[in-house]
C-alpha positions in Angstrom: -85.2 232.2 16.7 -87.5 229.4 17.9 -88.4 229.0 14.0 -84.9 228.8 13.0 -84.6 225.8 15.5 -87.6 224.3 13.9 -86.4 224.6 10.4 -83.1 223.5 11.3 -84.7 220.2 12.6 -86.6 219.7 9.9 -83.2 220.0 7.4 -81.9 217.3 9.4 -84.9 215.0 9.8 -84.9 215.6 5.8 -81.1 214.8 5.0 -81.3 212.1 7.6 -84.4 210.2 5.6 -82.6 211.4 2.2 -79.6 209.6 3.1 -81.2 206.6 4.8 -82.9 205.9 1.7 -79.6 205.2 -0.3 -77.6 203.3 2.5 -78.3 199.6 2.8 -78.7 198.4 6.4 -75.5 197.0 7.3 -75.5 192.9 6.9 -75.4 190.8 10.1 -72.3 189.8 11.5 -72.6 186.1 12.6 -68.9 185.3 12.1 -68.2 187.5 15.0 -69.5 184.6 17.2 -67.4 181.7 16.0 -64.2 180.8 18.1 -62.7 178.1 16.3 -60.1 177.4 19.6 -63.7 175.4 20.5 -62.5 171.9 20.6 -58.8 172.5 20.2 -58.6 170.8 23.6 -59.3 167.7 25.4 -60.3 165.3 22.4 -62.3 168.0 20.5 -59.8 167.3 17.5 -61.6 170.2 15.4 -59.5 171.9 12.4 -58.2 175.1 12.7 -57.3 177.2 9.8 -58.6 178.6 7.0 -61.9 177.6 4.9 -65.2 178.1 3.4 -68.3 176.2 3.9 -67.9 172.5 2.4 -64.5 173.8 0.8 -62.1 171.7 -0.9 -59.7 173.1 1.1 -59.1 173.5 4.8 -55.8 175.7 4.8 -54.3 175.7 8.4 -51.0 174.8 10.7 -50.1 171.4 11.2 -47.7 170.5 14.6 -44.9 168.3 15.1 -46.7 166.2 17.8 -48.3 163.2 16.3 -51.1 161.0 17.9 -54.6 160.8 18.5 -55.3 164.2 19.9 -53.5 165.5 16.6 -55.9 163.8 14.4 -56.4 167.3 12.4 -53.4 168.2 12.8 -53.2 170.8 15.9 -54.0 170.9 19.4 -54.4 173.6 21.9 -51.7 172.6 24.1 -48.7 172.6 21.2 -46.8 175.3 20.0 -45.0 173.9 17.0 -45.6 174.2 13.5 -44.1 172.1 10.6 -46.1 174.0 7.7 -49.6 174.8 6.4 -51.2 172.0 4.7 -54.4 172.1 2.5 -56.4 169.5 3.4 -57.3 168.5 7.1 -60.2 166.8 8.7 -62.0 167.9 11.6 -63.1 166.3 14.5 -62.6 162.8 13.8 -60.5 159.7 16.0 -58.2 158.8 13.2 -55.7 161.1 11.7 -55.5 161.5 7.5 -54.7 164.0 5.1 -52.3 166.7 5.7 -51.6 167.4 1.9 -49.5 169.9 0.0 -47.4 171.1 2.8 -45.9 174.9 2.5 -43.6 176.4 5.3 -41.7 179.5 5.0 -38.1 180.0 6.3 -35.1 182.2 6.7 -31.6 180.9 6.9 -29.7 178.0 5.7 -32.1 175.5 4.0 -33.7 172.5 6.0 -35.9 170.2 4.3 -36.8 168.1 7.1 -39.1 169.2 9.7 -37.1 168.2 12.8 -37.6 166.0 16.0 -39.3 167.6 19.6 -36.1 166.7 20.7 -34.2 168.8 18.5 -36.1 171.0 16.6 -33.1 173.1 15.3 -32.1 169.9 13.1 -35.2 170.7 10.9 -37.4 173.7 9.8 -39.8 173.7 12.6 -40.7 176.8 14.3 -42.1 177.7 17.7 -45.2 179.9 17.8 -47.3 181.1 20.6 -51.0 181.0 20.7 -50.5 185.2 21.7 -50.0 185.6 17.8 -52.9 183.5 16.4 -56.0 185.1 15.1 -58.8 182.6 14.3 -61.9 182.9 12.7 -64.0 181.3 10.2 -61.8 182.1 6.7 -59.0 183.6 8.1 -55.7 182.2 10.1 -52.8 184.3 11.0 -49.6 183.7 13.4 -46.3 184.5 13.7 -43.1 181.7 13.2 -40.6 182.7 16.0 -37.9 181.1 14.7 -38.1 182.9 11.3 -39.7 186.0 12.6 -42.0 185.4 9.9 -45.8 186.5 10.1 -48.0 184.2 8.2 -51.8 185.2 7.3 -53.9 182.5 5.4 -57.1 182.6 3.4 -59.3 180.2 1.1 -61.8 180.0 -1.5 -63.5 176.7 -2.2 -60.4 175.0 -4.1 -57.8 177.5 -3.6 -55.8 178.5 -0.6 -54.0 181.9 -0.5 -50.9 182.7 1.6 -49.2 185.8 2.8 -45.8 185.7 4.5 -44.0 188.8 5.8 -40.8 188.0 5.4 -37.4 189.8 7.5 -34.8 191.3 5.8 -32.7 188.4 4.4 -30.7 187.1 1.4 -31.7 183.6 2.2 -35.6 183.5 2.4 -37.5 180.0 1.4 -40.5 178.6 1.1 -40.0 174.7 1.8 -43.0 172.7 -0.4 -43.1 169.3 1.6 -44.8 166.7 -0.5 -43.8 163.6 2.2 -45.6 165.1 5.1 -49.0 164.0 6.0 -50.9 163.8 9.1 -51.9 160.6 11.2 -51.8 157.3 9.1 -51.2 159.3 5.9 -48.0 158.2 4.3 -46.9 159.6 0.4 -46.6 157.0 -1.9 -45.6 158.9 -4.9 -45.1 162.4 -5.2 -43.7 164.9 -8.0 -42.9 168.5 -8.0 -41.6 170.7 -10.8 -41.0 174.8 -11.7 -43.1 175.8 -14.8 -41.7 179.1 -14.8 -40.3 182.3 -12.6 -43.7 182.4 -10.2 -45.7 179.1 -11.0 -44.7 175.2 -9.4 -46.9 172.6 -10.0 -47.0 168.7 -8.7 -48.9 166.1 -7.2 -48.8 164.2 -4.2 -50.3 160.3 -3.7 -50.8 159.0 -0.4 -52.1 156.2 1.3 -53.3 156.4 5.1 -57.1 155.4 6.6 -57.8 156.1 3.0 -55.8 153.7 0.9 -55.4 155.4 -2.5 -55.3 159.4 -2.4 -54.2 161.6 -5.2 -53.9 165.5 -5.0 -52.4 167.7 -7.5 -51.6 171.4 -6.9 -50.2 174.3 -9.1 -49.1 177.1 -7.0 -48.3 181.1 -8.1 -46.4 183.3 -6.5 -46.3 186.9 -6.4 -42.6 187.6 -6.3 -40.2 185.6 -8.7 -38.2 182.6 -7.7 -34.6 183.3 -7.9 -34.0 179.6 -7.7 -35.4 176.5 -7.0 -34.1 173.0 -5.5 -35.5 169.8 -5.3 -34.7 166.9 -3.2 -35.6 163.0 -3.1 -36.3 163.5 0.8 -33.1 164.8 2.4 -30.9 164.3 -0.8 -30.7 167.5 -3.1 -31.0 166.4 -6.9 -30.2 168.2 -10.2 -32.8 169.8 -11.9 -36.1 171.9 -11.6 -38.3 168.7 -11.5 -38.4 165.5 -9.6 -40.4 162.4 -8.7 -40.2 160.0 -6.3 -41.7 158.9 -2.5 -40.7 161.7 -0.5 -40.2 164.4 -3.0 -39.4 168.5 -1.6 -39.2 171.5 -3.5 -37.7 174.9 -1.7 -38.1 178.3 -3.5 -35.4 180.8 -2.7 -35.1 184.7 -3.0 -33.9 187.7 -1.3 -36.4 189.5 0.6 -36.2 193.3 2.4 -37.8 194.2 5.9 -41.4 193.4 5.8 -42.0 192.5 2.2 -45.0 190.6 1.7 -45.0 187.4 -0.9 -48.4 186.0 -1.8 -48.8 182.7 -2.9 -51.9 180.8 -4.6 -52.4 177.2 -4.0 -55.1 175.6 -6.1 -55.7 172.1 -5.4 -57.5 169.4 -7.8 -58.0 165.5 -7.5 -57.7 165.2 -11.5 -54.8 167.7 -12.4 -52.5 170.5 -12.4 -53.9 172.2 -15.4 -57.6 172.0 -13.0 -55.7 172.9 -10.3 -54.6 176.3 -12.1 -58.6 176.8 -13.7 -59.4 176.4 -10.0 -57.1 179.2 -9.2 -58.2 181.4 -12.3 -61.7 181.0 -11.7 -61.8 181.7 -8.0 -59.2 183.9 -7.2 -57.5 185.5 -10.7 -56.3 188.5 -8.8 -53.7 189.1 -5.8 -56.6 191.1 -3.5 -55.4 188.9 -0.2 -58.2 191.2 1.8 -61.0 190.5 -0.6 -60.5 186.9 -0.7 -60.8 187.1 3.3 -63.8 188.9 3.0 -65.5 186.8 0.2 -64.8 184.1 2.8 -66.4 185.8 5.8 -69.4 186.5 3.7 -69.9 183.0 2.7 -69.5 182.0 6.0 -72.2 184.8 7.4 -74.4 183.6 4.5 -74.8 180.1 5.9 -74.4 181.6 9.6 -77.6 183.6 9.1 -79.9 180.6 8.3 -80.4 180.4 11.9 -80.7 183.4 13.6 -81.0 183.6 17.2 -81.0 185.5 20.2 -79.7 184.4 23.6 -79.6 186.0 27.1 -75.7 185.9 26.7 -72.4 186.0 24.6 -71.8 182.8 25.9 -74.4 181.2 24.7 -74.1 182.7 21.1 -70.5 181.8 20.8 -71.5 178.0 21.9 -73.9 178.1 19.0 -72.4 179.6 15.9 -69.4 178.1 16.8 -71.0 174.9 16.9 -73.0 175.3 13.7 -70.0 176.7 12.2 -68.5 173.0 12.7 -71.3 171.3 11.1 -70.4 172.9 7.9 -66.7 172.1 7.4 -67.5 169.0 5.6 -68.9 167.3 3.6 -66.3 169.1 1.7 -66.0 169.3 -2.4 -64.3 167.0 -4.0 -64.0 168.3 -7.8 -63.1 171.4 -9.7 -64.7 174.0 -11.5 -65.4 172.4 -14.4 -67.3 169.5 -12.6 -64.5 167.0 -13.0 -63.7 164.5 -10.6 -61.5 161.2 -9.7 -64.0 158.6 -8.5 -64.3 155.7 -6.4 -63.9 153.6 -9.7 -60.5 155.1 -10.4 -61.4 157.1 -13.2 -62.1 160.8 -14.1 -65.7 161.8 -14.1 -66.7 164.5 -16.3 -70.0 166.5 -17.2 -71.5 166.3 -13.5 -74.3 167.7 -13.0 -73.8 168.0 -9.3 -70.8 168.9 -6.8 -69.0 165.9 -5.8 -68.4 165.7 -2.1 -66.1 163.7 0.2 -65.6 163.1 3.8 -69.0 161.3 4.9 -68.6 160.3 8.3 -72.0 158.8 8.4 -72.3 156.5 11.6 -71.8 160.0 13.5 -73.7 162.5 11.2 -76.8 160.5 10.0 -78.1 161.0 13.9 -78.5 164.7 13.7 -76.1 166.5 10.9 -77.8 165.2 7.9 -81.3 166.0 9.5 -80.2 169.4 10.1 -79.1 169.9 6.6 -82.4 169.1 5.1 -83.8 171.7 6.9 -81.3 174.7 5.9 -79.1 172.8 3.2 -81.4 171.4 0.3 -78.9 172.1 -2.3 -76.2 170.9 -0.2 -78.5 167.4 0.6 -78.7 167.0 -3.4 -75.1 167.1 -3.8 -74.6 164.9 -0.8 -77.1 162.1 -2.3 -75.7 162.6 -5.8 -72.4 161.9 -4.7 -73.5 158.9 -2.4 -75.4 157.6 -5.7 -72.3 157.7 -8.0 -70.2 156.0 -5.3 -73.2 153.4 -5.5 -72.6 153.2 -9.0 -68.9 152.6 -8.8 -68.0 150.4 -5.8 -71.6 148.8 -5.4 -72.8 150.0 -2.3 -73.3 153.0 -0.8 -70.7 154.3 1.0 -69.8 153.5 5.2 -66.9 156.2 5.5 -65.9 157.8 2.3 -62.7 159.8 2.0 -61.1 161.3 -1.1 -62.2 158.4 -3.6 -61.9 155.5 -1.2 -64.7 153.5 0.8 -62.7 152.4 4.6 -65.5 150.6 5.7 -64.9 152.4 9.3 -67.3 152.1 12.2 -70.6 149.3 12.1 -73.7 149.7 9.8 -74.4 151.0 6.7 -75.3 154.8 7.9 -75.6 156.0 4.2 -79.1 154.5 4.1 -80.7 156.7 6.9 -79.4 159.4 4.9 -80.9 158.4 1.5 -84.3 157.5 2.8 -84.4 160.4 5.0 -83.9 162.9 1.8 -86.4 160.5 0.1 -89.0 160.3 2.9 -89.1 164.0 3.3 -89.7 164.7 -0.5 -86.4 165.6 -1.7 -86.1 165.0 -5.9 -82.9 166.2 -6.6 -81.3 163.3 -8.0 -82.7 159.8 -9.5 -85.1 158.4 -6.8 -85.2 154.7 -9.1 -81.7 155.1 -8.5 -81.6 155.9 -4.8 -83.5 152.5 -3.6 -82.0 150.6 -5.9 -78.9 151.7 -3.9 -80.9 151.3 -0.8 -81.7 147.5 -1.8 -78.6 146.4 -2.6 -76.9 147.9 0.0 -79.0 146.3 2.4 -78.8 142.7 0.7 -75.0 142.6 0.1 -73.3 139.9 2.3 -70.8 142.0 3.4 -69.7 143.0 7.2 -72.1 140.6 8.9 -75.3 141.1 6.5 -74.9 137.6 5.5 -75.1 136.7 8.8 -78.8 138.8 9.2 -80.2 137.4 5.7 -79.9 133.9 7.3 -80.1 134.0 10.5 -81.7 137.3 12.0 -78.6 137.9 13.9 -74.7 138.4 14.1 -72.5 135.3 15.9 -70.5 137.4 18.2 -67.7 134.7 17.6 -68.0 135.0 13.6 -67.8 138.9 13.1 -66.2 141.3 16.0 -68.5 144.1 17.1 -71.6 141.7 16.6 -74.3 143.4 18.5 -73.3 147.0 17.0 -73.6 146.0 13.5 -76.8 144.1 14.1 -78.4 147.0 15.7 -77.1 149.9 13.1 -78.3 147.5 10.5 -82.0 147.2 12.0 -81.9 150.6 12.1 -80.8 150.5 8.4 -83.5 148.2 7.3 -86.2 150.0 9.1 -85.6 153.4 6.7 -85.4 150.7 3.6 -88.6 149.4 4.5 -90.5 152.9 5.0 -89.0 153.8 1.4 -90.2 150.6 0.1 -93.8 151.6 1.3 -93.6 155.0 0.0 -93.1 153.5 -3.4 -95.1 151.0 -2.9 -93.2 148.1 -3.1 -95.1 146.1 -0.6 -93.0 143.0 -0.4 -90.0 144.7 0.2 -92.0 146.5 2.9 -92.8 143.5 4.4 -89.3 141.7 4.2 -87.4 144.8 5.9 -89.7 145.3 8.2 -89.4 141.7 9.9 -85.3 142.8 9.8 -86.1 145.7 11.6 -86.9 143.9 14.5 -83.9 141.9 14.6 -83.1 144.3 17.5 -84.7 142.0 19.6 -82.6 139.0 19.0 -79.8 140.7 20.7 -81.8 141.4 23.7 -81.4 138.7 26.7 -84.0 138.9 29.4 -82.2 137.0 32.0 -79.4 140.1 32.2 -82.1 142.8 30.8 -79.3 143.4 28.4 -78.6 143.5 24.8 -75.2 141.0 24.3 -73.6 138.9 22.0 -75.3 135.9 20.8 -73.3 132.7 19.7 -76.1 130.6 18.6 -80.0 130.5 19.1 -79.5 129.1 22.5 -76.3 130.7 23.6 -74.7 134.0 24.8 -71.5 134.7 24.9 -69.9 134.6 28.1 -68.6 136.0 30.9 -70.5 139.4 30.6 -71.1 142.6 32.1 -73.0 145.4 30.8 -69.9 147.6 31.7 -67.0 146.1 30.2 -66.1 147.7 27.0 -63.4 146.3 24.3 -62.5 148.4 21.9 -62.3 147.2 18.1 -62.6 143.3 19.7 -65.5 143.2 21.6 -69.1 143.0 20.8 -69.9 146.8 21.1 -68.4 149.5 18.7 -67.2 152.4 21.6 -69.6 151.1 23.9 -70.8 148.6 26.3 -74.1 146.7 27.2 -75.4 149.7 29.2 -75.2 152.0 26.2 -76.3 150.1 23.0 -79.6 148.7 25.1 -81.4 151.8 24.6 -79.8 152.2 20.7 -82.9 151.4 19.2 -84.3 154.5 17.8 -86.6 153.6 14.9 -88.3 151.5 17.1 -88.7 153.0 20.6 -92.8 151.5 21.3 -90.8 148.2 20.8 -88.3 148.4 23.0 -90.5 149.9 25.8 -91.8 146.6 25.5 -89.3 144.5 25.3 -87.7 146.0 28.5 -91.2 144.9 30.2 -93.4 147.9 29.8 -93.5 152.0 30.2 -92.6 151.9 34.5 -89.8 149.3 33.8 -88.5 150.8 30.8 -88.6 154.6 33.0 -86.6 153.0 35.6 -84.1 151.0 33.4 -83.5 154.6 31.7 -83.2 156.2 34.9 -80.5 153.7 35.8 -78.7 154.8 32.5 -78.0 158.0 33.9 -76.9 156.7 37.3 -75.0 153.1 37.1 -71.3 153.5 38.1 -68.9 150.6 36.8 -65.7 149.7 35.7 -65.3 149.4 31.9 -62.2 147.5 31.5 -58.4 148.1 30.6 -59.4 148.1 27.2 -62.2 150.6 26.9 -62.7 152.9 23.9 -61.3 156.4 24.1 -63.9 157.6 22.7 -66.5 156.8 25.7 -66.4 159.9 27.2 -69.0 162.7 28.8 -70.5 160.2 31.1 -73.6 160.7 33.3 -73.7 157.1 34.7 -73.3 155.1 31.7 -74.6 157.4 29.3 -71.7 158.7 27.1 -72.7 161.8 25.1 -68.9 162.2 23.9 -69.7 159.4 21.8 -72.6 159.3 18.6 -74.8 156.2 19.8 -75.9 157.8 22.7 -77.0 161.1 20.9 -81.0 160.1 21.0 -80.8 158.6 24.8 -81.7 161.6 26.6 -85.1 162.2 24.2 -86.3 158.8 25.1 -88.4 159.9 28.1 -90.8 161.8 25.5 -91.8 158.4 24.2 -92.3 156.9 27.8 -94.6 159.9 29.4 -91.8 161.5 30.8 -90.8 164.6 28.8 -89.6 166.4 31.9 -87.0 164.3 32.6 -86.0 164.9 28.8 -86.0 167.9 29.5 -83.8 167.9 32.5 -81.1 165.6 31.1 -80.8 167.9 27.9 -80.6 171.2 29.4 -77.8 169.8 31.8 -75.8 168.3 28.7 -76.4 171.9 27.1 -75.0 173.8 29.7 -72.2 171.2 31.1 -70.7 169.2 28.3 -70.9 172.3 25.6 -68.6 175.4 26.8 -66.9 178.7 24.8 -63.3 177.1 26.3 -61.2 175.6 24.3 -61.6 171.8 26.1 -65.4 172.8 25.1 -66.8 169.5 23.4 -66.8 166.8 25.4 -65.4 163.9 22.7 -64.2 163.8 19.2 -66.6 166.7 17.2 -66.9 164.0 14.7 -67.4 165.6 11.5 -70.3 168.1 12.8 -72.5 165.8 14.8 -71.5 166.9 18.2 -72.1 170.4 17.1 -75.6 169.3 15.3 -76.7 167.9 18.4 -76.1 170.8 20.2 -77.7 173.5 17.4 -81.1 171.4 17.3 -80.9 170.6 20.7 -80.5 174.6 22.0 -83.4 175.1 19.4 -85.5 172.6 21.7 -85.9 169.7 19.3 -83.7 166.6 18.0 -84.9 163.6 15.9 -84.7 160.5 17.6 -85.5 158.7 14.3 -83.2 159.5 11.8 -85.7 159.1 8.9 -89.2 159.1 10.1 -89.8 163.1 9.4 -90.2 164.2 13.2 -88.8 166.1 16.0 -89.0 165.4 19.6 -88.9 168.4 22.2 -86.4 168.7 24.7 -85.6 172.5 26.6 -84.4 175.2 24.3 -81.7 177.5 25.2 -82.1 180.1 23.0 -85.1 183.2 24.0 -85.8 183.3 19.7 -84.7 181.5 16.8 -85.5 182.3 12.9 -84.4 179.7 10.6 -84.4 180.8 6.8 -86.0 178.0 4.8 -86.2 177.2 0.6 -88.4 179.5 -1.2 -88.1 182.5 1.4 -90.2 180.7 4.2 -88.8 181.1 7.7 -89.7 179.2 10.7 -89.3 181.6 13.7 -89.4 180.0 17.4 -90.2 182.3 20.2 -89.4 180.8 23.8 -90.9 183.1 27.0 -89.9 182.6 30.4 -86.4 181.2 29.6 -83.9 180.6 31.8 -81.3 178.3 33.9 -83.6 177.4 36.3 -86.8 177.5 33.5 -86.3 173.9 31.8 -89.0 172.6 32.1 -91.7 172.9 28.7 -94.8 174.4 30.3 -97.1 175.4 27.2 -96.3 175.7 23.3 -98.5 177.2 20.3 -98.1 176.0 17.0 -99.2 178.5 14.4 -101.1 180.1 17.4 -102.8 176.9 18.3 -102.4 175.1 21.5 -100.3 172.4 21.0 -99.4 169.7 23.6 -97.1 166.8 21.8 -93.8 166.4 22.5 -92.8 165.8 18.8 -93.4 167.8 15.9 -93.3 167.5 12.1 -90.7 168.0 9.6 -93.3 169.8 7.4 -94.5 171.9 10.0 -90.8 173.8 9.8 -90.5 173.9 6.4 -94.3 175.0 5.6 -93.0 178.0 7.6 -95.0 179.6 10.6 -94.6 180.2 14.3 -93.7 178.3 17.2 -94.4 179.8 20.9 -92.8 177.9 23.6 -93.2 179.1 27.5 -90.9 177.5 29.9 -91.4 176.9 33.9 -89.3 176.1 36.9 -91.4 173.0 37.1 -93.2 170.6 35.1 -96.1 171.7 33.6 -99.6 170.0 34.0 -101.1 170.4 30.3 -97.8 170.1 27.7 -96.7 166.8 27.0 -99.3 164.9 29.3 -100.8 161.8 28.2 -100.6 159.0 25.9 -101.8 161.1 23.4 -98.8 163.4 23.7 -96.4 160.9 23.5 -93.8 160.9 20.9 -94.0 158.2 18.2 -92.2 156.1 15.9 -94.2 156.1 12.9 -97.1 158.5 12.7 
């Protein structure tokens, strides 16, 4: 009997080993930690719907309500749906896009959306969040009014719909080419029935981006019984129509729980290319496979940072934030490489993916540096796209959207992004052209730059938001100077280095703050460092308190300007405690306040880390940990301000790992207070950078000791190359500041190595 048991055990072990050799281990599932609802409340403005990383299609529901909190088309407080649109912004402070709206309905045909006061006057339906399923690459909801189940998924350039209809002799799909989001208004639209399964058309519109164009081709799984066209609300004869507010209605009869699929390809170039995108990306009708492919695409990207934490909440916060960093910049070309350029021409035979949605004033501070660590291919696409924009419009982009320059926000924030890529050794673009673009953009006369060149400051009575523009240009100039130095252009290095010090021209030693200057001897009056005047004051979405510390490229110079280390530290302490009235005209973007520090808006994102430069890194730890724990949650209002196309979330991702790029282009990261217990960063060339955080916890927020590749490391910063070479970072935390790590001038963070 004993021998029989042993024999049976050996056979079982042999069987397990045999099957173990042929069975692949299950792929890690990171998407289960992503909650797309986070940021749909308060002023997060995030996109909800189906997309793949950096996809051209963002297919999701759009609410009937409009306004600032509906900049993405969706807010958690709403219970209305006007349709499912194929382009959306995520986290912006201005609404746009919302192209190519599809709405399945039953009953009498209605072609206007209706109003909040009278929903039944149009085709809008109510829905319940209890009927929603939202996850990366997939969206599901029930339209209560019509008892229609809607499921959505997407590839890069194609949105796929699944409609589950009730039994109806009057089942429809309304294609509304009038509707857009926010400022967007259709200017020319066209629709045509091609055959019994296919509709094609286009939507040209004006909005935040002035001249947008999207072509589409839609292929239905069910034959179209009838097709009618409308000029706004007036029915027209025929099966095609061109006008400003064209709509088309497909009709058919459905049985109970009949499923109708639709594949919608979009293109910036033509309906033929839109169909080509469908044939290339979703050639069949396997809806579940498209969902699986989208989930795999997200998992592949999310797996680039594999973390361990002490709670499910921390995992959800981290991976949702990481997810938000990869919605844009989004693809803006077709599978054949063609795209619509800023010069209003079709460009062919490109060797890169043209991308759009450049929220650079936001993303240059953290999201773009994050990309340089884990998204090398996307960095090349972004820089090549920016250089193409430069060749087409004469300057690098400011805030570029759908082949249009919006010139939104101060500064030329493409300069830090391009410079950072150059300085970190990226070579997947024309480096000579890149420097030409940097210099040409910095030397043009627009948006206050002519004053920078002639006076060294921008007069407050000549240009709105003069201080913010001037400070941003100083950062830009520092970045150009470093590239000039690397390329051996000594005269340019000297010139732009001098311009990089222009931030000092906005500092008023009498008040101790940055301030609007009228002339060499006169400041704008009256002045209060608390007052913020949205769009018409001297500061962009901020005040004197916040902008006084926005000198990330020369923190040592700022410390000296403010009177030395002790006075600087007292002033920085005061930033986080000062209370005052910002005035009736303050920007709504100023949120997430700790004193006057505003985490909900991007100019402040480096300021909690400035203590690393002034000998008090434990104060950075305290501030950073408070922000990580309190201004980011796993609730619907879990982002303290506009998501801003990934920037708010990138701050969280990097800070949770324990470091942040105060200077956007010097290739260094300064340490804060990590919340993870372990992280593995997957790098280019199959290298890995592994972070272990020992003794971490809610009370243990201070770094006490550190080892880099097994060697004691006491500096409050490390280099980009330290990460990219691969290796091991070991951090030991404690409940009180340590006596070794970060102590002494030799260990303080520096602006230039």
